[in-house]
All heavy atoms as a GROMACS GRO file, in nm:
protein
  647
    1MET      N    1   5.931  14.694   4.820
    1MET     CA    2   5.870  14.598   4.727
    1MET      C    3   5.723  14.562   4.772
    1MET      O    4   5.711  14.518   4.881
    1MET     CB    5   5.943  14.480   4.709
    1MET     CG    6   6.005  14.456   4.578
    1MET     SD    7   6.141  14.345   4.552
    1MET     CE    8   6.043  14.188   4.553
    2SER      N    9   5.628  14.581   4.688
    2SER     CA   10   5.487  14.542   4.730
    2SER      C   11   5.456  14.407   4.671
    2SER      O   12   5.503  14.361   4.569
    2SER     CB   13   5.391  14.646   4.685
    2SER     OG   14   5.391  14.649   4.537
    3LYS      N   15   5.383  14.330   4.747
    3LYS     CA   16   5.348  14.204   4.705
    3LYS      C   17   5.212  14.212   4.636
    3LYS      O   18   5.120  14.285   4.679
    3LYS     CB   19   5.328  14.106   4.819
    3LYS     CG   20   5.456  14.074   4.884
    3LYS     CD   21   5.433  13.961   4.987
    3LYS     CE   22   5.567  13.909   5.048
    3LYS     NZ   23   5.549  13.808   5.151
    4GLN      N   24   5.201  14.166   4.508
    4GLN     CA   25   5.080  14.172   4.430
    4GLN      C   26   5.003  14.036   4.448
    4GLN      O   27   5.063  13.936   4.461
    4GLN     CB   28   5.111  14.199   4.287
    4GLN     CG   29   5.169  14.338   4.272
    4GLN     CD   30   5.197  14.345   4.123
    4GLN    OE1   31   5.193  14.263   4.041
    4GLN    NE2   32   5.229  14.476   4.084
    5ASP      N   33   4.867  14.038   4.437
    5ASP     CA   34   4.794  13.913   4.447
    5ASP      C   35   4.813  13.850   4.316
    5ASP      O   36   4.811  13.905   4.209
    5ASP     CB   37   4.649  13.941   4.464
    5ASP     CG   38   4.617  14.001   4.603
    5ASP    OD1   39   4.686  13.978   4.697
    5ASP    OD2   40   4.513  14.078   4.627
    6PRO      N   41   4.829  13.712   4.319
    6PRO     CA   42   4.843  13.639   4.200
    6PRO      C   43   4.714  13.648   4.122
    6PRO      O   44   4.600  13.661   4.185
    6PRO     CB   45   4.871  13.494   4.237
    6PRO     CG   46   4.831  13.481   4.380
    6PRO     CD   47   4.828  13.625   4.447
    7PRO      N   48   4.727  13.647   3.989
    7PRO     CA   49   4.591  13.643   3.910
    7PRO      C   50   4.509  13.524   3.940
    7PRO      O   51   4.556  13.413   3.959
    7PRO     CB   52   4.643  13.642   3.767
    7PRO     CG   53   4.776  13.590   3.771
    7PRO     CD   54   4.840  13.624   3.907
    8SER      N   55   4.385  13.541   3.934
    8SER     CA   56   4.295  13.434   3.955
    8SER      C   57   4.297  13.338   3.840
    8SER      O   58   4.320  13.382   3.721
    8SER     CB   59   4.150  13.480   3.986
    8SER     OG   60   4.106  13.555   3.876
    9PRO      N   61   4.269  13.214   3.867
    9PRO     CA   62   4.268  13.118   3.754
    9PRO      C   63   4.150  13.143   3.662
    9PRO      O   64   4.063  13.204   3.707
    9PRO     CB   65   4.268  12.987   3.823
    9PRO     CG   66   4.205  13.008   3.946
    9PRO     CD   67   4.254  13.144   3.983
   10PRO      N   68   4.153  13.095   3.540
   10PRO     CA   69   4.046  13.117   3.440
   10PRO      C   70   3.916  13.044   3.490
   10PRO      O   71   3.940  12.928   3.547
   10PRO     CB   72   4.093  13.074   3.318
   10PRO     CG   73   4.206  12.996   3.334
   10PRO     CD   74   4.273  13.039   3.460
   11THR      N   75   3.806  13.102   3.466
   11THR     CA   76   3.681  13.034   3.515
   11THR      C   77   3.635  12.952   3.399
   11THR      O   78   3.648  12.981   3.282
   11THR     CB   79   3.566  13.124   3.555
   11THR    OG1   80   3.552  13.208   3.438
   11THR    CG2   81   3.614  13.213   3.683
   12ILE      N   82   3.573  12.839   3.441
   12ILE     CA   83   3.516  12.748   3.336
   12ILE      C   84   3.361  12.785   3.324
   12ILE      O   85   3.298  12.807   3.426
   12ILE     CB   86   3.538  12.597   3.386
   12ILE    CG1   87   3.685  12.567   3.394
   12ILE    CG2   88   3.456  12.501   3.291
   12ILE    CD1   89   3.714  12.436   3.450
   13SER      N   90   3.306  12.775   3.203
   13SER     CA   91   3.179  12.801   3.177
   13SER      C   92   3.087  12.701   3.239
   13SER      O   93   3.116  12.575   3.247
   13SER     CB   94   3.150  12.803   3.025
   13SER     OG   95   3.007  12.822   3.013
   14PRO      N   96   2.983  12.743   3.307
   14PRO     CA   97   2.875  12.648   3.369
   14PRO      C   98   2.813  12.561   3.266
   14PRO      O   99   2.756  12.462   3.304
   14PRO     CB  100   2.781  12.730   3.441
   14PRO     CG  101   2.785  12.862   3.382
   14PRO     CD  102   2.935  12.885   3.332
   15TYR      N  103   2.824  12.600   3.148
   15TYR     CA  104   2.754  12.512   3.037
   15TYR      C  105   2.846  12.403   2.983
   15TYR      O  106   2.813  12.327   2.888
   15TYR     CB  107   2.724  12.605   2.924
   15TYR     CG  108   2.609  12.701   2.946
   15TYR    CD1  109   2.642  12.843   2.983
   15TYR    CD2  110   2.475  12.653   2.972
   15TYR    CE1  111   2.538  12.915   3.034
   15TYR    CE2  112   2.378  12.741   3.010
   15TYR     CZ  113   2.406  12.881   3.033
   15TYR     OH  114   2.303  12.959   3.069
   16ILE      N  115   2.967  12.379   3.037
   16ILE     CA  116   3.051  12.272   2.986
   16ILE      C  117   2.989  12.137   3.015
   16ILE      O  118   2.994  12.057   2.926
   16ILE     CB  119   3.198  12.286   3.066
   16ILE    CG1  120   3.274  12.385   2.998
   16ILE    CG2  121   3.262  12.154   3.077
   16ILE    CD1  122   3.329  12.344   2.850
   17PHE      N  123   2.931  12.119   3.129
   17PHE     CA  124   2.870  11.983   3.162
   17PHE      C  125   2.762  11.951   3.068
   17PHE      O  126   2.745  11.838   3.012
   17PHE     CB  127   2.834  11.981   3.315
   17PHE     CG  128   2.787  11.852   3.349
   17PHE    CD1  129   2.878  11.744   3.355
   17PHE    CD2  130   2.652  11.827   3.394
   17PHE    CE1  131   2.829  11.613   3.399
   17PHE    CE2  132   2.613  11.703   3.441
   17PHE     CZ  133   2.702  11.594   3.443
   18PRO      N  134   2.653  12.043   3.048
   18PRO     CA  135   2.563  12.014   2.960
   18PRO      C  136   2.608  11.990   2.812
   18PRO      O  137   2.549  11.907   2.728
   18PRO     CB  138   2.470  12.132   2.945
   18PRO     CG  139   2.492  12.205   3.082
   18PRO     CD  140   2.632  12.167   3.118
   19VAL      N  141   2.711  12.063   2.762
   19VAL     CA  142   2.768  12.032   2.636
   19VAL      C  143   2.828  11.894   2.624
   19VAL      O  144   2.818  11.832   2.519
   19VAL     CB  145   2.877  12.143   2.593
   19VAL    CG1  146   2.955  12.104   2.475
   19VAL    CG2  147   2.796  12.277   2.576
   20VAL      N  148   2.902  11.848   2.729
   20VAL     CA  149   2.965  11.720   2.727
   20VAL      C  150   2.851  11.620   2.720
   20VAL      O  151   2.856  11.508   2.656
   20VAL     CB  152   3.056  11.704   2.840
   20VAL    CG1  153   3.107  11.547   2.862
   20VAL    CG2  154   3.175  11.795   2.828
   21LEU      N  155   2.756  11.635   2.813
   21LEU     CA  156   2.634  11.537   2.806
   21LEU      C  157   2.565  11.532   2.664
   21LEU      O  158   2.537  11.420   2.630
   21LEU     CB  159   2.538  11.571   2.914
   21LEU     CG  160   2.572  11.546   3.052
   21LEU    CD1  161   2.460  11.604   3.155
   21LEU    CD2  162   2.586  11.402   3.078
   22ALA      N  163   2.549  11.646   2.609
   22ALA     CA  164   2.490  11.642   2.478
   22ALA      C  165   2.571  11.572   2.374
   22ALA      O  166   2.529  11.500   2.292
   22ALA     CB  167   2.457  11.788   2.423
   23GLY      N  168   2.704  11.585   2.386
   23GLY     CA  169   2.800  11.536   2.291
   23GLY      C  170   2.793  11.376   2.306
   23GLY      O  171   2.783  11.303   2.212
   24MET      N  172   2.804  11.329   2.429
   24MET     CA  173   2.784  11.181   2.459
   24MET      C  174   2.642  11.133   2.402
   24MET      O  175   2.643  11.019   2.357
   24MET     CB  176   2.803  11.148   2.597
   24MET     CG  177   2.946  11.186   2.645
   24MET     SD  178   2.983  11.174   2.822
   24MET     CE  179   2.895  11.024   2.875
   25GLY      N  180   2.539  11.213   2.427
   25GLY     CA  181   2.402  11.177   2.390
   25GLY      C  182   2.410  11.169   2.240
   25GLY      O  183   2.330  11.076   2.181
   26LEU      N  184   2.462  11.259   2.169
   26LEU     CA  185   2.463  11.254   2.024
   26LEU      C  186   2.543  11.134   1.958
   26LEU      O  187   2.508  11.072   1.861
   26LEU     CB  188   2.522  11.389   1.960
   26LEU     CG  189   2.427  11.504   1.980
   26LEU    CD1  190   2.500  11.634   1.927
   26LEU    CD2  191   2.303  11.487   1.904
   27TRP      N  192   2.642  11.096   2.040
   27TRP     CA  193   2.728  10.981   1.997
   27TRP      C  194   2.637  10.851   2.011
   27TRP      O  195   2.637  10.760   1.921
   27TRP     CB  196   2.851  10.977   2.090
   27TRP     CG  197   2.949  10.861   2.055
   27TRP    CD1  198   2.925  10.767   1.958
   27TRP    CD2  199   3.070  10.839   2.112
   27TRP    NE1  200   3.041  10.672   1.960
   27TRP    CE2  201   3.127  10.731   2.044
   27TRP    CE3  202   3.140  10.900   2.207
   27TRP    CZ2  203   3.244  10.675   2.087
   27TRP    CZ3  204   3.260  10.853   2.250
   27TRP    CH2  205   3.312  10.733   2.185
   28CYS      N  206   2.578  10.851   2.132
   28CYS     CA  207   2.486  10.737   2.149
   28CYS      C  208   2.368  10.727   2.050
   28CYS      O  209   2.323  10.622   2.006
   28CYS     CB  210   2.442  10.735   2.297
   28CYS     SG  211   2.557  10.685   2.410
   29LEU      N  212   2.317  10.845   2.017
   29LEU     CA  213   2.210  10.856   1.928
   29LEU      C  214   2.260  10.806   1.781
   29LEU      O  215   2.176  10.736   1.715
   29LEU     CB  216   2.158  11.004   1.904
   29LEU     CG  217   2.054  11.020   1.801
   29LEU    CD1  218   1.925  11.042   1.883
   29LEU    CD2  219   2.088  11.154   1.720
   30TYR      N  220   2.366  10.845   1.750
   30TYR     CA  221   2.423  10.803   1.616
   30TYR      C  222   2.451  10.654   1.620
   30TYR      O  223   2.401  10.567   1.528
   30TYR     CB  224   2.547  10.865   1.579
   30TYR     CG  225   2.619  10.813   1.450
   30TYR    CD1  226   2.566  10.847   1.329
   30TYR    CD2  227   2.724  10.724   1.459
   30TYR    CE1  228   2.625  10.790   1.218
   30TYR    CE2  229   2.775  10.663   1.350
   30TYR     CZ  230   2.730  10.700   1.220
   30TYR     OH  231   2.782  10.638   1.112
   31ASP      N  232   2.504  10.591   1.723
   31ASP     CA  233   2.529  10.447   1.740
   31ASP      C  234   2.396  10.372   1.748
   31ASP      O  235   2.395  10.251   1.707
   31ASP     CB  236   2.621  10.410   1.857
   31ASP     CG  237   2.762  10.444   1.820
   31ASP    OD1  238   2.795  10.447   1.697
   31ASP    OD2  239   2.847  10.450   1.907
   32GLY      N  240   2.298  10.426   1.807
   32GLY     CA  241   2.174  10.346   1.841
   32GLY      C  242   2.072  10.362   1.735
   32GLY      O  243   1.989  10.274   1.715
   33TRP      N  244   2.067  10.475   1.671
   33TRP     CA  245   1.961  10.496   1.563
   33TRP      C  246   2.009  10.508   1.418
   33TRP      O  247   1.927  10.475   1.331
   33TRP     CB  248   1.876  10.620   1.613
   33TRP     CG  249   1.815  10.614   1.733
   33TRP    CD1  250   1.869  10.660   1.855
   33TRP    CD2  251   1.695  10.555   1.777
   33TRP    NE1  252   1.779  10.629   1.961
   33TRP    CE2  253   1.674  10.574   1.911
   33TRP    CE3  254   1.591  10.484   1.702
   33TRP    CZ2  255   1.565  10.527   1.976
   33TRP    CZ3  256   1.480  10.433   1.764
   33TRP    CH2  257   1.474  10.453   1.909
   34LEU      N  258   2.124  10.554   1.388
   34LEU     CA  259   2.156  10.588   1.260
   34LEU      C  260   2.261  10.502   1.192
   34LEU      O  261   2.276  10.495   1.074
   34LEU     CB  262   2.205  10.736   1.257
   34LEU     CG  263   2.111  10.841   1.309
   34LEU    CD1  264   2.193  10.972   1.314
   34LEU    CD2  265   1.983  10.846   1.230
   35THR      N  266   2.349  10.439   1.264
   35THR     CA  267   2.458  10.348   1.214
   35THR      C  268   2.408  10.228   1.147
   35THR      O  269   2.307  10.164   1.201
   35THR     CB  270   2.574  10.330   1.320
   35THR    OG1  271   2.673  10.274   1.253
   35THR    CG2  272   2.521  10.238   1.421
   36SER      N  273   2.476  10.178   1.054
   36SER     CA  274   2.442  10.056   0.991
   36SER      C  275   2.565   9.942   1.014
   36SER      O  276   2.557   9.848   0.943
   36SER     CB  277   2.420  10.061   0.851
   36SER     OG  278   2.537  10.123   0.782
   37ASP      N  279   2.646   9.985   1.103
   37ASP     CA  280   2.759   9.893   1.137
   37ASP      C  281   2.702   9.769   1.205
   37ASP      O  282   2.642   9.776   1.317
   37ASP     CB  283   2.861   9.964   1.224
   37ASP     CG  284   2.980   9.886   1.243
   37ASP    OD1  285   3.004   9.779   1.198
   37ASP    OD2  286   3.060   9.929   1.336
   38PRO      N  287   2.721   9.642   1.158
   38PRO     CA  288   2.679   9.528   1.218
   38PRO      C  289   2.733   9.502   1.346
   38PRO      O  290   2.691   9.431   1.440
   38PRO     CB  291   2.724   9.416   1.116
   38PRO     CG  292   2.809   9.481   1.019
   38PRO     CD  293   2.795   9.623   1.035
   39LYS      N  294   2.864   9.556   1.375
   39LYS     CA  295   2.924   9.540   1.514
   39LYS      C  296   2.846   9.615   1.620
   39LYS      O  297   2.850   9.580   1.746
   39LYS     CB  298   3.068   9.574   1.517
   39LYS     CG  299   3.155   9.494   1.421
   39LYS     CD  300   3.304   9.559   1.423
   39LYS     CE  301   3.387   9.491   1.324
   39LYS     NZ  302   3.514   9.544   1.317
   40MET      N  303   2.781   9.708   1.577
   40MET     CA  304   2.710   9.794   1.691
   40MET      C  305   2.574   9.736   1.726
   40MET      O  306   2.507   9.790   1.818
   40MET     CB  307   2.704   9.946   1.633
   40MET     CG  308   2.838  10.015   1.624
   40MET     SD  309   2.932  10.000   1.765
   40MET     CE  310   2.833  10.084   1.892
   41GLN      N  311   2.520   9.644   1.650
   41GLN     CA  312   2.391   9.583   1.670
   41GLN      C  313   2.389   9.527   1.812
   41GLN      O  314   2.286   9.516   1.881
   41GLN     CB  315   2.356   9.484   1.562
   41GLN     CG  316   2.338   9.544   1.424
   41GLN     CD  317   2.245   9.655   1.422
   41GLN    OE1  318   2.138   9.653   1.463
   41GLN    NE2  319   2.284   9.760   1.358
   42GLU      N  320   2.499   9.478   1.866
   42GLU     CA  321   2.513   9.415   2.000
   42GLU      C  322   2.472   9.522   2.101
   42GLU      O  323   2.421   9.490   2.210
   42GLU     CB  324   2.643   9.369   2.017
   42GLU     CG  325   2.673   9.297   2.153
   42GLU     CD  326   2.803   9.231   2.168
   42GLU    OE1  327   2.877   9.229   2.065
   42GLU    OE2  328   2.838   9.196   2.284
   43TYR      N  329   2.504   9.637   2.086
   43TYR     CA  330   2.489   9.755   2.182
   43TYR      C  331   2.372   9.846   2.144
   43TYR      O  332   2.368   9.955   2.194
   43TYR     CB  333   2.614   9.842   2.197
   43TYR     CG  334   2.733   9.753   2.216
   43TYR    CD1  335   2.830   9.731   2.113
   43TYR    CD2  336   2.758   9.689   2.340
   43TYR    CE1  337   2.938   9.650   2.125
   43TYR    CE2  338   2.868   9.606   2.354
   43TYR     CZ  339   2.958   9.590   2.246
   43TYR     OH  340   3.068   9.517   2.276
   44LEU      N  341   2.284   9.803   2.053
   44LEU     CA  342   2.182   9.886   2.003
   44LEU      C  343   2.079   9.937   2.112
   44LEU      O  344   2.065  10.062   2.130
   44LEU     CB  345   2.095   9.808   1.901
   44LEU     CG  346   1.999   9.885   1.823
   44LEU    CD1  347   2.067   9.979   1.725
   44LEU    CD2  348   1.905   9.790   1.746
   45LEU      N  349   2.034   9.850   2.194
   45LEU     CA  350   1.940   9.892   2.312
   45LEU      C  351   2.016   9.996   2.407
   45LEU      O  352   1.948  10.096   2.440
   45LEU     CB  353   1.883   9.775   2.375
   45LEU     CG  354   1.781   9.797   2.483
   45LEU    CD1  355   1.664   9.876   2.424
   45LEU    CD2  356   1.736   9.679   2.559
   46PHE      N  357   2.136   9.959   2.448
   46PHE     CA  358   2.216  10.041   2.541
   46PHE      C  359   2.224  10.193   2.480
   46PHE      O  360   2.205  10.283   2.542
   46PHE     CB  361   2.347   9.989   2.561
   46PHE     CG  362   2.431  10.075   2.644
   46PHE    CD1  363   2.420  10.079   2.780
   46PHE    CD2  364   2.528  10.146   2.578
   46PHE    CE1  365   2.504  10.164   2.850
   46PHE    CE2  366   2.611  10.231   2.649
   46PHE     CZ  367   2.599  10.233   2.787
   47ASN      N  368   2.272  10.195   2.344
   47ASN     CA  369   2.280  10.324   2.285
   47ASN      C  370   2.151  10.402   2.272
   47ASN      O  371   2.146  10.530   2.280
   47ASN     CB  372   2.350  10.304   2.152
   47ASN     CG  373   2.492  10.286   2.169
   47ASN    OD1  374   2.562  10.337   2.257
   47ASN    ND2  375   2.561  10.192   2.087
   48ARG      N  376   2.043  10.340   2.236
   48ARG     CA  377   1.918  10.394   2.223
   48ARG      C  378   1.872  10.451   2.364
   48ARG      O  379   1.823  10.575   2.360
   48ARG     CB  380   1.816  10.312   2.168
   48ARG     CG  381   1.836  10.273   2.020
   48ARG     CD  382   1.730  10.190   1.970
   48ARG     NE  383   1.751  10.173   1.825
   48ARG     CZ  384   1.675  10.106   1.742
   48ARG    NH1  385   1.572  10.044   1.796
   48ARG    NH2  386   1.698  10.098   1.613
   49ILE      N  387   1.882  10.383   2.471
   49ILE     CA  388   1.845  10.425   2.605
   49ILE      C  389   1.935  10.531   2.652
   49ILE      O  390   1.892  10.643   2.704
   49ILE     CB  391   1.837  10.317   2.698
   49ILE    CG1  392   1.726  10.214   2.662
   49ILE    CG2  393   1.816  10.357   2.834
   49ILE    CD1  394   1.714  10.086   2.745
   50GLY      N  395   2.066  10.516   2.626
   50GLY     CA  396   2.169  10.610   2.662
   50GLY      C  397   2.146  10.751   2.590
   50GLY      O  398   2.173  10.862   2.650
   51SER      N  399   2.107  10.745   2.467
   51SER     CA  400   2.080  10.872   2.386
   51SER      C  401   1.971  10.953   2.453
   51SER      O  402   1.975  11.073   2.474
   51SER     CB  403   2.068  10.850   2.242
   51SER     OG  404   1.938  10.785   2.224
   52VAL      N  405   1.858  10.887   2.472
   52VAL     CA  406   1.752  10.951   2.530
   52VAL      C  407   1.779  11.012   2.673
   52VAL      O  408   1.751  11.129   2.698
   52VAL     CB  409   1.626  10.869   2.550
   52VAL    CG1  410   1.513  10.921   2.621
   52VAL    CG2  411   1.585  10.821   2.405
   53VAL      N  412   1.846  10.927   2.754
   53VAL     CA  413   1.880  10.969   2.895
   53VAL      C  414   1.972  11.089   2.891
   53VAL      O  415   1.959  11.193   2.957
   53VAL     CB  416   1.932  10.858   2.972
   53VAL    CG1  417   1.994  10.904   3.106
   53VAL    CG2  418   1.822  10.752   2.996
   54LEU      N  419   2.079  11.083   2.817
   54LEU     CA  420   2.179  11.185   2.807
   54LEU      C  421   2.130  11.307   2.748
   54LEU      O  422   2.172  11.418   2.802
   54LEU     CB  423   2.310  11.132   2.731
   54LEU     CG  424   2.391  11.022   2.810
   54LEU    CD1  425   2.494  10.966   2.724
   54LEU    CD2  426   2.451  11.085   2.936
   55LEU      N  427   2.064  11.300   2.645
   55LEU     CA  428   2.010  11.431   2.577
   55LEU      C  429   1.910  11.494   2.666
   55LEU      O  430   1.902  11.619   2.677
   55LEU     CB  431   1.955  11.394   2.447
   55LEU     CG  432   2.063  11.360   2.337
   55LEU    CD1  433   1.990  11.319   2.204
   55LEU    CD2  434   2.154  11.480   2.313
   56LEU      N  435   1.829  11.418   2.741
   56LEU     CA  436   1.715  11.472   2.829
   56LEU      C  437   1.796  11.547   2.940
   56LEU      O  438   1.759  11.651   2.988
   56LEU     CB  439   1.624  11.375   2.874
   56LEU     CG  440   1.511  11.422   2.968
   56LEU    CD1  441   1.428  11.515   2.886
   56LEU    CD2  442   1.433  11.297   3.010
   57TRP      N  443   1.896  11.474   2.992
   57TRP     CA  444   1.966  11.522   3.108
   57TRP      C  445   2.044  11.654   3.073
   57TRP      O  446   2.053  11.760   3.154
   57TRP     CB  447   2.079  11.421   3.157
   57TRP     CG  448   2.152  11.454   3.284
   57TRP    CD1  449   2.138  11.555   3.372
   57TRP    CD2  450   2.252  11.366   3.335
   57TRP    NE1  451   2.218  11.547   3.467
   57TRP    CE2  452   2.293  11.435   3.453
   57TRP    CE3  453   2.322  11.255   3.297
   57TRP    CZ2  454   2.402  11.381   3.530
   57TRP    CZ3  455   2.416  11.200   3.387
   57TRP    CH2  456   2.451  11.261   3.494
   58ALA      N  457   2.104  11.659   2.942
   58ALA     CA  458   2.168  11.774   2.898
   58ALA      C  459   2.075  11.896   2.887
   58ALA      O  460   2.110  12.014   2.927
   58ALA     CB  461   2.238  11.753   2.764
   59ALA      N  462   1.958  11.867   2.841
   59ALA     CA  463   1.858  11.975   2.822
   59ALA      C  464   1.810  12.032   2.947
   59ALA      O  465   1.804  12.159   2.977
   59ALA     CB  466   1.739  11.919   2.738
   60ILE      N  467   1.787  11.941   3.051
   60ILE     CA  468   1.741  11.977   3.182
   60ILE      C  469   1.851  12.058   3.253
   60ILE      O  470   1.827  12.160   3.315
   60ILE     CB  471   1.694  11.854   3.260
   60ILE    CG1  472   1.563  11.801   3.202
   60ILE    CG2  473   1.683  11.904   3.404
   60ILE    CD1  474   1.524  11.684   3.259
   61ASP      N  475   1.968  12.015   3.239
   61ASP     CA  476   2.085  12.078   3.308
   61ASP      C  477   2.113  12.216   3.254
   61ASP      O  478   2.142  12.315   3.320
   61ASP     CB  479   2.207  12.002   3.315
   61ASP     CG  480   2.316  12.037   3.411
   61ASP    OD1  481   2.280  12.073   3.518
   61ASP    OD2  482   2.427  12.055   3.371
   62ALA      N  483   2.091  12.226   3.115
   62ALA     CA  484   2.117  12.360   3.051
   62ALA      C  485   2.005  12.465   3.100
   62ALA      O  486   2.045  12.578   3.125
   62ALA     CB  487   2.120  12.350   2.892
   63VAL      N  488   1.888  12.415   3.105
   63VAL     CA  489   1.780  12.503   3.143
   63VAL      C  490   1.801  12.546   3.290
   63VAL      O  491   1.775  12.658   3.326
   63VAL     CB  492   1.638  12.426   3.132
   63VAL    CG1  493   1.528  12.508   3.203
   63VAL    CG2  494   1.608  12.422   2.978
   64ARG      N  495   1.837  12.452   3.378
   64ARG     CA  496   1.859  12.475   3.519
   64ARG      C  497   1.975  12.589   3.539
   64ARG      O  498   1.968  12.666   3.610
   64ARG     CB  499   1.878  12.354   3.604
   64ARG     CG  500   1.760  12.281   3.620
   64ARG     CD  501   1.791  12.143   3.683
   64ARG     NE  502   1.827  12.170   3.830
   64ARG     CZ  503   1.877  12.084   3.903
   64ARG    NH1  504   1.900  11.959   3.854
   64ARG    NH2  505   1.916  12.109   4.026
   65THR      N  506   2.077  12.565   3.456
   65THR     CA  507   2.200  12.651   3.463
   65THR      C  508   2.154  12.790   3.422
   65THR      O  509   2.197  12.894   3.481
   65THR     CB  510   2.315  12.596   3.373
   65THR    OG1  511   2.347  12.471   3.422
   65THR    CG2  512   2.432  12.687   3.387
   66ARG      N  513   2.087  12.802   3.316
   66ARG     CA  514   2.044  12.931   3.262
   66ARG      C  515   1.958  13.006   3.361
   66ARG      O  516   1.976  13.123   3.380
   66ARG     CB  517   1.971  12.912   3.135
   66ARG     CG  518   1.918  13.040   3.073
   66ARG     CD  519   2.032  13.133   3.022
   66ARG     NE  520   1.977  13.255   2.976
   66ARG     CZ  521   2.037  13.382   2.982
   66ARG    NH1  522   2.157  13.375   3.054
   66ARG    NH2  523   1.985  13.480   2.939
   67ARG      N  524   1.863  12.933   3.426
   67ARG     CA  525   1.770  12.981   3.524
   67ARG      C  526   1.852  13.028   3.643
   67ARG      O  527   1.824  13.148   3.698
   67ARG     CB  528   1.666  12.876   3.568
   67ARG     CG  529   1.568  12.937   3.666
   67ARG     CD  530   1.456  12.832   3.703
   67ARG     NE  531   1.393  12.784   3.581
   67ARG     CZ  532   1.346  12.656   3.568
   67ARG    NH1  533   1.366  12.575   3.652
   67ARG    NH2  534   1.287  12.625   3.449
   68LEU      N  535   1.947  12.957   3.689
   68LEU     CA  536   2.035  12.990   3.797
   68LEU      C  537   2.126  13.130   3.770
   68LEU      O  538   2.125  13.211   3.855
   68LEU     CB  539   2.125  12.881   3.844
   68LEU     CG  540   2.229  12.922   3.960
   68LEU    CD1  541   2.143  12.932   4.082
   68LEU    CD2  542   2.316  12.799   3.971
   69GLU      N  543   2.175  13.126   3.644
   69GLU     CA  544   2.238  13.256   3.606
   69GLU      C  545   2.153  13.372   3.599
   69GLU      O  546   2.189  13.482   3.641
   69GLU     CB  547   2.301  13.237   3.464
   69GLU     CG  548   2.424  13.159   3.458
   69GLU     CD  549   2.494  13.153   3.331
   69GLU    OE1  550   2.424  13.169   3.229
   69GLU    OE2  551   2.614  13.134   3.333
   70ARG      N  552   2.030  13.356   3.552
   70ARG     CA  553   1.937  13.476   3.556
   70ARG      C  554   1.901  13.519   3.694
   70ARG      O  555   1.891  13.642   3.722
   70ARG     CB  556   1.808  13.438   3.485
   70ARG     CG  557   1.817  13.433   3.341
   70ARG     CD  558   1.679  13.400   3.262
   70ARG     NE  559   1.702  13.407   3.127
   70ARG     CZ  560   1.600  13.368   3.038
   70ARG    NH1  561   1.485  13.336   3.100
   70ARG    NH2  562   1.627  13.373   2.913
   71GLU      N  563   1.887  13.423   3.784
   71GLU     CA  564   1.855  13.450   3.932
   71GLU      C  565   1.971  13.524   3.992
   71GLU      O  566   1.945  13.621   4.067
   71GLU     CB  567   1.811  13.331   4.003
   71GLU     CG  568   1.679  13.270   3.975
   71GLU     CD  569   1.655  13.144   4.036
   71GLU    OE1  570   1.741  13.083   4.114
   71GLU    OE2  571   1.541  13.077   4.013
   72GLU      N  572   2.095  13.484   3.965
   72GLU     CA  573   2.208  13.542   4.012
   72GLU      C  574   2.216  13.688   3.961
   72GLU      O  575   2.266  13.777   4.041
   72GLU     CB  576   2.323  13.466   3.994
   72GLU     CG  577   2.341  13.341   4.086
   72GLU     CD  578   2.463  13.255   4.045
   72GLU    OE1  579   2.530  13.291   3.946
   72GLU    OE2  580   2.485  13.158   4.124
   73ALA      N  581   2.193  13.707   3.833
   73ALA     CA  582   2.208  13.832   3.779
   73ALA      C  583   2.098  13.930   3.832
   73ALA      O  584   2.126  14.043   3.848
   73ALA     CB  585   2.201  13.825   3.625
   74ALA      N  586   1.978  13.887   3.854
   74ALA     CA  587   1.870  13.971   3.918
   74ALA      C  588   1.904  14.006   4.058
   74ALA      O  589   1.876  14.113   4.094
   74ALA     CB  590   1.743  13.899   3.899
   75ALA      N  591   1.974  13.919   4.123
   75ALA     CA  592   2.007  13.946   4.273
   75ALA      C  593   2.124  14.030   4.293
   75ALA      O  594   2.151  14.093   4.400
   75ALA     CB  595   2.026  13.800   4.340
   76ALA      N  596   2.216  14.042   4.194
   76ALA     CA  597   2.335  14.124   4.202
   76ALA      C  598   2.297  14.276   4.196
   76ALA      O  599   2.202  14.307   4.132
   76ALA     CB  600   2.423  14.085   4.080
   77PRO      N  601   2.375  14.352   4.267
   77PRO     CA  602   2.342  14.496   4.268
   77PRO      C  603   2.385  14.544   4.127
   77PRO      O  604   2.470  14.497   4.051
   77PRO     CB  605   2.439  14.548   4.369
   77PRO     CG  606   2.540  14.445   4.392
   77PRO     CD  607   2.482  14.314   4.359
   78PRO      N  608   2.306  14.648   4.084
   78PRO     CA  609   2.340  14.706   3.961
   78PRO      C  610   2.471  14.768   3.956
   78PRO      O  611   2.523  14.830   4.047
   78PRO     CB  612   2.232  14.812   3.936
   78PRO     CG  613   2.183  14.843   4.072
   78PRO     CD  614   2.206  14.718   4.164
   79ASP      N  615   2.535  14.746   3.837
   79ASP     CA  616   2.672  14.798   3.815
   79ASP      C  617   2.665  14.952   3.774
   79ASP      O  618   2.593  14.986   3.673
   79ASP     CB  619   2.735  14.721   3.694
   79ASP     CG  620   2.890  14.760   3.687
   79ASP    OD1  621   2.949  14.814   3.775
   79ASP    OD2  622   2.943  14.738   3.575
   80ARG      N  623   2.735  15.031   3.854
   80ARG     CA  624   2.724  15.169   3.836
   80ARG      C  625   2.847  15.226   3.764
   80ARG      O  626   2.955  15.225   3.829
   80ARG     CB  627   2.702  15.251   3.959
   80ARG     CG  628   2.566  15.213   4.014
   80ARG     CD  629   2.541  15.300   4.148
   80ARG     NE  630   2.423  15.272   4.204
   80ARG     CZ  631   2.352  15.354   4.266
   80ARG    NH1  632   2.401  15.475   4.298
   80ARG    NH2  633   2.241  15.317   4.318
   81CYS      N  634   2.849  15.254   3.642
   81CYS     CA  635   2.962  15.304   3.564
   81CYS      C  636   2.958  15.464   3.576
   81CYS      O  637   2.862  15.515   3.524
   81CYS     CB  638   2.962  15.251   3.425
   81CYS     SG  639   2.966  15.081   3.400
   82GLY      N  640   3.063  15.514   3.617
   82GLY     CA  641   3.081  15.660   3.611
   82GLY      C  642   3.007  15.731   3.714
   82GLY      O  643   2.978  15.855   3.700
   83GLY      N  644   2.965  15.671   3.828
   83GLY     CA  645   2.905  15.748   3.913
   83GLY      C  646   2.835  15.747   4.029
   83GLY      O  647   2.794  15.808   4.099
   0.00000   0.00000   0.00000
């Protein structure tokens, strides 16, 4: 009987973090700039600042992640199929 290596766990996309940040930023953007709910007026400034910070952070992280992926792809040896 031969022992086989267990399958590796699935990998998570490096873009998950920027997507989550953008989602939270959009939520704050809606609550801070677009909603007319009087209960949210208490948190208006927090949501406005949070939306700017989170959306900017998401954009910067997405650009950095893309740049890192390109650098890793350029540094990787070329894949030789068939030969």
